[in-house]
Structure formats: structure tokens, C-alpha cells
TORKOL-4160 file (C-alpha; in steps of 0.2 Angstrom, whole numbers, padded with zeros to 4 digits, m for minus):
156
<pt num="1" X="m0116" Y="0154" Z="0098"/>
<pt num="2" X="m0117" Y="0135" Z="0098"/>
<pt num="3" X="m0129" Y="0126" Z="0086"/>
<pt num="4" X="m0133" Y="0108" Z="0088"/>
<pt num="5" X="m0140" Y="0099" Z="0073"/>
<pt num="6" X="m0149" Y="0082" Z="0076"/>
<pt num="7" X="m0156" Y="0070" Z="0064"/>
<pt num="8" X="m0172" Y="0063" Z="0072"/>
<pt num="9" X="m0171" Y="0045" Z="0079"/>
<pt num="10" X="m0176" Y="0030" Z="0068"/>
<pt num="11" X="m0194" Y="0030" Z="0063"/>
<pt num="12" X="m0207" Y="0017" Z="0059"/>
<pt num="13" X="m0211" Y="0014" Z="0041"/>
<pt num="14" X="m0226" Y="0023" Z="0034"/>
<pt num="15" X="m0235" Y="0006" Z="0032"/>
<pt num="16" X="m0232" Y="0003" Z="0051"/>
<pt num="17" X="m0237" Y="0020" Z="0057"/>
<pt num="18" X="m0243" Y="0033" Z="0044"/>
<pt num="19" X="m0237" Y="0047" Z="0056"/>
<pt num="20" X="m0220" Y="0039" Z="0057"/>
<pt num="21" X="m0216" Y="0040" Z="0075"/>
<pt num="22" X="m0200" Y="0033" Z="0083"/>
<pt num="23" X="m0197" Y="0015" Z="0084"/>
<pt num="24" X="m0192" Y="0007" Z="0101"/>
<pt num="25" X="m0174" Y="0006" Z="0095"/>
<pt num="26" X="m0175" Y="0024" Z="0089"/>
<pt num="27" X="m0181" Y="0030" Z="0105"/>
<pt num="28" X="m0168" Y="0020" Z="0115"/>
<pt num="29" X="m0154" Y="0027" Z="0104"/>
<pt num="30" X="m0160" Y="0045" Z="0107"/>
<pt num="31" X="m0162" Y="0042" Z="0126"/>
<pt num="32" X="m0144" Y="0035" Z="0126"/>
<pt num="33" X="m0137" Y="0051" Z="0117"/>
<pt num="34" X="m0147" Y="0062" Z="0129"/>
<pt num="35" X="m0140" Y="0053" Z="0144"/>
<pt num="36" X="m0123" Y="0055" Z="0138"/>
<pt num="37" X="m0125" Y="0073" Z="0135"/>
<pt num="38" X="m0134" Y="0078" Z="0151"/>
<pt num="39" X="m0119" Y="0078" Z="0163"/>
<pt num="40" X="m0109" Y="0089" Z="0151"/>
<pt num="41" X="m0120" Y="0104" Z="0156"/>
<pt num="42" X="m0123" Y="0111" Z="0139"/>
<pt num="43" X="m0132" Y="0127" Z="0139"/>
<pt num="44" X="m0146" Y="0126" Z="0126"/>
<pt num="45" X="m0158" Y="0140" Z="0126"/>
<pt num="46" X="m0171" Y="0131" Z="0115"/>
<pt num="47" X="m0174" Y="0115" Z="0105"/>
<pt num="48" X="m0183" Y="0118" Z="0089"/>
<pt num="49" X="m0191" Y="0104" Z="0078"/>
<pt num="50" X="m0201" Y="0101" Z="0063"/>
<pt num="51" X="m0219" Y="0097" Z="0063"/>
<pt num="52" X="m0216" Y="0079" Z="0060"/>
<pt num="53" X="m0220" Y="0067" Z="0074"/>
<pt num="54" X="m0202" Y="0058" Z="0074"/>
<pt num="55" X="m0194" Y="0075" Z="0076"/>
<pt num="56" X="m0205" Y="0081" Z="0090"/>
<pt num="57" X="m0203" Y="0065" Z="0099"/>
<pt num="58" X="m0184" Y="0066" Z="0097"/>
<pt num="59" X="m0184" Y="0084" Z="0103"/>
<pt num="60" X="m0195" Y="0079" Z="0118"/>
<pt num="61" X="m0183" Y="0065" Z="0123"/>
<pt num="62" X="m0168" Y="0077" Z="0122"/>
<pt num="63" X="m0177" Y="0091" Z="0131"/>
<pt num="64" X="m0181" Y="0080" Z="0146"/>
<pt num="65" X="m0163" Y="0077" Z="0149"/>
<pt num="66" X="m0155" Y="0093" Z="0143"/>
<pt num="67" X="m0168" Y="0105" Z="0150"/>
<pt num="68" X="m0167" Y="0119" Z="0137"/>
<pt num="69" X="m0170" Y="0136" Z="0146"/>
<pt num="70" X="m0184" Y="0141" Z="0134"/>
<pt num="71" X="m0191" Y="0123" Z="0131"/>
<pt num="72" X="m0195" Y="0116" Z="0114"/>
<pt num="73" X="m0204" Y="0124" Z="0100"/>
<pt num="74" X="m0211" Y="0118" Z="0083"/>
<pt num="75" X="m0205" Y="0129" Z="0069"/>
<pt num="76" X="m0208" Y="0129" Z="0050"/>
<pt num="77" X="m0194" Y="0127" Z="0038"/>
<pt num="78" X="m0186" Y="0111" Z="0045"/>
<pt num="79" X="m0194" Y="0098" Z="0034"/>
<pt num="80" X="m0184" Y="0086" Z="0023"/>
<pt num="81" X="m0184" Y="0096" Z="0007"/>
<pt num="82" X="m0187" Y="0114" Z="0014"/>
<pt num="83" X="m0176" Y="0128" Z="0007"/>
<pt num="84" X="m0161" Y="0130" Z="0019"/>
<pt num="85" X="m0159" Y="0149" Z="0015"/>
<pt num="86" X="m0171" Y="0156" Z="0028"/>
<pt num="87" X="m0164" Y="0146" Z="0042"/>
<pt num="88" X="m0146" Y="0149" Z="0037"/>
<pt num="89" X="m0150" Y="0168" Z="0037"/>
<pt num="90" X="m0158" Y="0167" Z="0054"/>
<pt num="91" X="m0144" Y="0158" Z="0062"/>
<pt num="92" X="m0132" Y="0171" Z="0056"/>
<pt num="93" X="m0140" Y="0183" Z="0068"/>
<pt num="94" X="m0145" Y="0171" Z="0082"/>
<pt num="95" X="m0136" Y="0174" Z="0098"/>
<pt num="96" X="m0144" Y="0160" Z="0108"/>
<pt num="97" X="m0138" Y="0142" Z="0108"/>
<pt num="98" X="m0150" Y="0131" Z="0098"/>
<pt num="99" X="m0153" Y="0113" Z="0095"/>
<pt num="100" X="m0162" Y="0109" Z="0079"/>
<pt num="101" X="m0170" Y="0092" Z="0077"/>
<pt num="102" X="m0174" Y="0089" Z="0058"/>
<pt num="103" X="m0172" Y="0078" Z="0044"/>
<pt num="104" X="m0161" Y="0073" Z="0029"/>
<pt num="105" X="m0157" Y="0080" Z="0017"/>
<pt num="106" X="m0161" Y="0097" Z="0026"/>
<pt num="107" X="m0149" Y="0095" Z="0040"/>
<pt num="108" X="m0134" Y="0090" Z="0028"/>
<pt num="109" X="m0137" Y="0104" Z="0016"/>
<pt num="110" X="m0139" Y="0117" Z="0031"/>
<pt num="111" X="m0122" Y="0111" Z="0039"/>
<pt num="112" X="m0113" Y="0112" Z="0022"/>
<pt num="113" X="m0120" Y="0130" Z="0019"/>
<pt num="114" X="m0115" Y="0136" Z="0036"/>
<pt num="115" X="m0098" Y="0128" Z="0034"/>
<pt num="116" X="m0096" Y="0137" Z="0017"/>
<pt num="117" X="m0097" Y="0122" Z="0006"/>
<pt num="118" X="m0105" Y="0126" Z="m0011"/>
<pt num="119" X="m0118" Y="0116" Z="m0019"/>
<pt num="120" X="m0126" Y="0100" Z="m0012"/>
<pt num="121" X="m0109" Y="0092" Z="m0006"/>
<pt num="122" X="m0111" Y="0081" Z="0009"/>
<pt num="123" X="m0098" Y="0087" Z="0023"/>
<pt num="124" X="m0106" Y="0077" Z="0037"/>
<pt num="125" X="m0113" Y="0060" Z="0036"/>
<pt num="126" X="m0128" Y="0062" Z="0048"/>
<pt num="127" X="m0134" Y="0047" Z="0057"/>
<pt num="128" X="m0151" Y="0045" Z="0066"/>
<pt num="129" X="m0150" Y="0052" Z="0083"/>
<pt num="130" X="m0133" Y="0059" Z="0080"/>
<pt num="131" X="m0128" Y="0077" Z="0086"/>
<pt num="132" X="m0117" Y="0089" Z="0077"/>
<pt num="133" X="m0111" Y="0104" Z="0086"/>
<pt num="134" X="m0106" Y="0119" Z="0076"/>
<pt num="135" X="m0099" Y="0135" Z="0084"/>
<pt num="136" X="m0101" Y="0152" Z="0076"/>
<pt num="137" X="m0088" Y="0166" Z="0080"/>
<pt num="138" X="m0091" Y="0185" Z="0082"/>
<pt num="139" X="m0086" Y="0187" Z="0063"/>
<pt num="140" X="m0100" Y="0174" Z="0058"/>
<pt num="141" X="m0088" Y="0160" Z="0054"/>
<pt num="142" X="m0094" Y="0142" Z="0058"/>
<pt num="143" X="m0083" Y="0128" Z="0063"/>
<pt num="144" X="m0087" Y="0110" Z="0068"/>
<pt num="145" X="m0084" Y="0107" Z="0086"/>
<pt num="146" X="m0089" Y="0089" Z="0088"/>
<pt num="147" X="m0100" Y="0076" Z="0081"/>
<pt num="148" X="m0108" Y="0062" Z="0092"/>
<pt num="149" X="m0117" Y="0047" Z="0084"/>
<pt num="150" X="m0126" Y="0034" Z="0095"/>
<pt num="151" X="m0115" Y="0019" Z="0089"/>
<pt num="152" X="m0100" Y="0027" Z="0098"/>
<pt num="153" X="m0108" Y="0026" Z="0115"/>
<pt num="154" X="m0106" Y="0010" Z="0125"/>
<pt num="155" X="m0122" Y="0000" Z="0126"/>
<pt num="156" X="m0128" Y="m0001" Z="0144"/>
């Protein structure tokens, strides 16, 4: 199973937009990442995202280029301070390749838990619009396969 963890793109301040949609730069960064990933032919069954606008917009941008087999789906349990336990447990039995669009500190805590790191230690420095790929083997062991951040891609 391949799992892609994505922190949403840069969002507007609450004063600027109470729903905190993506900024123009945040949208462009996610589009650039999606354009880079699309030719790789990643097989993604479903993109799941939190109920926050910035996560939904990020998921929609990625879905437009990556074309997940089952589309996108809003799910509960991916908010910034949600308990990672239920999602981590569900992922241990998941057989389909998923891309989860969420928030910090949730994504950071989830990655650490899956990689077997105790406590709230940070093992991945997430960046907005970045994509972390984790793979799970048949024994349920997770490993980092790669991590892509927008700043690594050439501006075009």
C-alpha cells in the first residue's frame, strides 16, 4: 500500500477569509506539484481530505491532475488536532493507495506514529503543498519512500 500525506497549500488568514481558502500562491504551488506528479503515473485509488476549505481545494487541484480511481472524499478525523489513533488503525488494514490532504500537527503526528516513533517527535518537516510517500509492506511496516516539497521544483 502506498500512502501520500499532503499538507494543504498556503491559506489566507482568517481576517482575509474566514473560511481560509487557498491563496493564489498556495494554489499555484499545489498545481505545480500536481503537474510534476501527473506524468509519474501514480496509482491513487482515493484522495481523502478534511472538512476545511483549504484541504478540499488542495484535494481538488491534485485530483484534477492525478485522477484518483475513486475520486475525492471528505472524511472526518483529519482536522489539525484530531486524534491520530483511528486513522492510523484504519491505515493498517487499508489495501488501496490513498492520498490524505490534511493539516499540521495531525499529518506530522500521523507520520511519526506510522513510522514507529514514540511521542510527539517530529520526523518529517512538512511544508504546505508538500507530498510525503510512505509504503507499507505485507507485515505492516511503514517506510518513507520519498518526500517532495514545492521549493524543489523549478519555477516555470
